[in-house]
N, C-alpha and C positions, 0 to 999 in steps of 0.2 A: 390392138394391143392386148386386150382381154383374152382373145383366142390364143395368142402366143403364150401368155402366162399360164392359161389352163393346160395347154399342151406340155409345157415345161413341168408343171406340177404333176401331171399324170406320169410323165416320163421319170421324174425323180422318185415318185412313190413306187413305180414299178421296179426301178433299179434297187431301191432300198429293200423292198420285199424279197427280191432275188438274192441280194447280199445277205439278208437275215436268214434265208433258207440255207444258203451255203454254210454260214457260220453255225447254225443249229445242227446241220448234218455232220459237220466237223466235230463239234463238241459232243454230240450224242455217241460218236464212235469212241471217244475217250471215256465217256461216262460208262459205256458198256464194259470196257476193260477194267475200269476202277471197281465197278459193282461186282464183277466176277472175282476180282482179287480179294475183295472184302468177304466173300463167301467162304474162304479158306481160313482155318486157324493159322496163326503166325508161324508155327513150326512146319506146317505143311506147305505154306507159302514159301518159306525158305528152302524147303526141299524142291519145290517146283522151280524156283529161280535158279538153284544150283544145277538142276538137271537140264534145264532148257537154255542155260547160258551158252552163247555161241562160242565155238572153238576159234579163237582169234587167229591162231596159226593156220587152222584149216581154211578160214576165210581168205587169208593171204595166199594160200596155195590155190584156191579157186580163182582168185583175182589174177594171179600170175598166169595160170593156165588159160584163162580167158584172154588175157592180153597177148599171150603167145599165139593163140588161135587166130585172133584178129590180125596180128602182125603177119602171120603166114598167109592169111587171106589176101592181104594188100601187097604182099611181096611180088617183085618182078624179077625173074620169071616165076610164075605160079607153080608151086610144087604140090600137086594134088595129094600125093602119098603122105607128105609131111603134114599137110593140113588135116587130112583124115586122122592121122595119128594124134594130132593135138586135140581134135574134137573128141576122140575116144578117151584121151587122158582126162579132159575136162569132165565128160560125163561119168567117168569112173570115180573121179574125186567127188562129184556131186552125189553120186549114188552112195558112196562111203559116208559122206556127211549126213545124208538122210537116214541111212541105216543106223548110224550112231545115235541120232536124235530119236528115232523110233524106239530103239532099245532103251534109251533113258526114260522115255515117256512110259514104255511098257513096265519098267521097273517101278515107276511111281504109281501106276494104276493098280498094281498089286497091293500097295500099302494104303490106298485111299478108299473111302466109303463110296457107294454109288452117288450120293449127293456131291461129294467132293470131285468125283470124276466128271460130273456134269459141269461144275465150275471150271475144271481144267479144260474141258472141251470148249467152253465159251472163251476162255483166255487164249486158247490156241487159234480160235476163229478171229480174235482181235489181238494180234500179237503186239507186244510192247516194243519200245524203241531202245533195246539194249545196245549200248555202244561200248566197244572195247576201250576206247579212249576214256570213257567215264570211270572205268574201273582200273585205270592205270596200266592197261595192257596195250602193247604195241599192235595196232591193226595193220599198219602198212609196212 
């Protein structure tokens, strides 16, 4: 009986340590984002948020193009030309989305100090969870 209790205790402690590690990793990611955001003055943070705010209509276009691409992939009979055209459309939309985002960030970088650009780089490394729904915009 004592051996079973010892084994259960060791197993329980191991699982608790593993769970604690997962939780610390999760929260450290959020803390890194929060500390980066606090490095910017409020007016610069507002500029960053406005410039990096996702284009909800663009997201819908990407989602629709992806759905169409997957629909064509599963269609019977398979139309390779239509599928390739939908893939090209999807990647074109994705490229346009990334170019717009890059241009917005480039515009910000010109207005920020070197220390502020470091904070922006950290925030981009740990992106926030902006949701179109949170700001009253239709995402779907």
